[in-house]
Each structure stands twice: as C-alpha cells, then as structure tokens.
C-alpha positions as CSV (number, residue, x, y, z in Angstrom):
1,X,6.4,-16.7,16.7
2,X,5.6,-15.9,13.2
3,X,9.0,-17.0,10.8
4,X,11.1,-15.0,9.2
5,X,11.2,-12.9,5.8
6,X,14.0,-11.8,3.7
7,X,13.6,-9.6,1.0
8,X,16.6,-9.6,-1.9
9,X,18.6,-10.0,-4.7
10,X,19.3,-12.3,-6.6
11,X,23.4,-13.2,-6.9
12,X,23.8,-16.6,-8.2
13,X,21.8,-18.8,-10.2
14,X,22.3,-22.1,-12.3
15,X,25.3,-23.2,-10.2
16,X,23.8,-25.4,-7.9
17,X,20.7,-27.7,-8.0
18,X,17.6,-26.2,-6.9
19,X,19.9,-23.2,-5.2
20,X,19.7,-19.6,-5.7
21,X,22.0,-16.8,-3.4
22,X,20.3,-14.2,-2.6
23,X,22.5,-11.4,-1.1
24,X,20.7,-9.1,2.0
25,X,20.6,-5.4,2.5
26,X,21.0,-3.6,5.6
27,X,21.1,0.1,6.3
28,X,22.2,0.9,9.2
29,X,23.5,3.8,11.6
30,X,26.9,4.7,13.3
31,X,25.5,5.0,16.9
32,X,28.7,7.7,17.3
33,X,29.5,8.9,13.4
34,X,25.7,9.3,13.4
35,X,26.7,7.7,9.7
36,X,24.1,5.1,7.2
37,X,26.5,2.8,5.7
38,X,25.6,-0.6,4.0
39,X,25.7,-4.2,5.4
40,X,25.4,-7.4,2.8
41,X,24.6,-10.4,4.3
42,X,23.7,-13.9,1.7
43,X,21.4,-16.3,2.0
44,X,20.9,-19.1,0.2
45,X,17.3,-20.1,-0.8
46,X,15.8,-23.3,-2.2
47,X,13.8,-22.7,-5.9
48,X,12.5,-25.9,-6.1
49,X,11.4,-25.1,-10.2
50,X,15.0,-23.8,-10.7
51,X,13.2,-20.5,-12.4
52,X,14.4,-17.6,-10.8
53,X,18.3,-15.6,-12.7
54,X,20.3,-13.7,-11.3
55,X,19.3,-9.7,-10.9
56,X,15.9,-11.4,-9.6
57,X,14.0,-9.7,-6.1
58,X,12.4,-12.2,-4.3
59,X,11.4,-12.2,-1.0
60,X,12.3,-16.0,1.1
61,X,10.1,-17.4,4.1
62,X,12.6,-19.0,7.3
63,X,12.0,-22.9,6.9
64,X,13.4,-26.3,8.5
65,X,17.2,-26.6,7.8
66,X,17.5,-28.0,3.7
67,X,21.2,-28.7,4.0
68,X,24.0,-27.3,5.9
69,X,23.2,-23.3,4.9
70,X,20.2,-24.2,3.0
71,X,17.3,-23.0,5.5
72,X,15.1,-20.3,3.4
73,X,12.5,-21.4,0.7
74,X,11.6,-19.3,-2.1
75,X,7.8,-17.5,-0.8
76,X,7.7,-15.3,-4.2
77,X,9.2,-13.9,-6.9
78,X,9.7,-9.3,-7.1
79,X,10.5,-9.2,-10.8
80,X,13.9,-7.6,-11.8
81,X,15.9,-4.6,-10.4
82,X,15.1,-2.3,-12.4
83,X,11.3,-2.9,-12.8
84,X,8.8,-0.6,-10.8
85,X,5.7,-2.2,-11.1
86,X,7.3,-6.2,-10.9
87,X,7.5,-6.9,-14.3
88,X,9.2,-7.8,-17.5
89,X,9.4,-8.3,-20.9
90,X,10.0,-12.3,-22.5
91,X,13.1,-10.8,-24.2
92,X,14.5,-8.7,-21.0
93,X,14.2,-12.8,-19.4
94,X,15.5,-14.4,-22.2
95,X,18.9,-12.2,-22.3
96,X,18.8,-13.1,-18.5
97,X,18.5,-16.7,-18.8
98,X,21.9,-16.8,-21.8
99,X,23.2,-14.9,-19.6
100,X,23.0,-17.0,-16.5
101,X,23.6,-20.3,-19.0
102,X,27.4,-18.9,-19.9
103,X,27.7,-18.3,-16.4
104,X,27.3,-22.0,-15.8
105,X,30.3,-25.1,-16.2
106,X,29.3,-27.1,-19.6
107,X,27.5,-29.8,-17.7
108,X,25.7,-28.0,-15.9
109,X,24.2,-26.6,-18.9
110,X,24.1,-29.5,-20.9
111,X,21.7,-31.0,-17.8
112,X,19.7,-27.5,-17.5
113,X,19.7,-28.4,-22.1
114,X,18.1,-31.7,-21.4
115,X,15.6,-30.4,-18.1
116,X,14.2,-28.4,-20.3
117,X,13.5,-31.0,-23.2
C-alpha cells in the first residue's frame, strides 16, 4: 500500500526545532444541503534542514512516528502561496524569513543566529 502524501501550507515555522506546522484544506459537500464548505486539519511535518518559512506550499509523506504528534516528513517545497510557477525572489524569501524570526522568542532567535554562523 502506498504511503499517504498530503499537500498544504506552512502556518508555523521556526517555533520548534526541525518541525513545521502544515495546514491542509479539504473542500467537502454537505449531503443534504449540497453546499460546499472547507475543513482544515493541521499536521506536524519534519523539516530536517529548518529551511521552510511561513506561507510556503509543501508536499509531505507519511512515515513512522517521529514524536508524539509528528507523523510526516517533508517531501518537497512547492514555492510560496502567491506564486504561479512556484518561483520567488530572494528579497521575498528574506522578508518571510525575517517575519518568521520576529515571531520567535529571543532565545530561539539567538540559537538560529548561532546555527547560521
């Protein structure tokens, strides 16, 4: 049986080491009203290189349990949400990284800065 592959949007990044929160959107139809509605589900995804930032579209694959709630590993990055072809400029990526770092606690920011050196 093939493993599950899901596609979604990174909603939290940089708050946990090597982990991002991914939100998957599912459009359903009400059986009686025949009206469509949207359901969201969050998953924790293992990001071994800590390279993802908020707003990126990613594809993740199911794997063995890595922690209490982490059951998916990053398969590939599909670019940012607003991008048509999945390409983005270095400036936009830098702005997203700074925004992600701004939401981090001071200790996490310092740890990330040390890791970059």
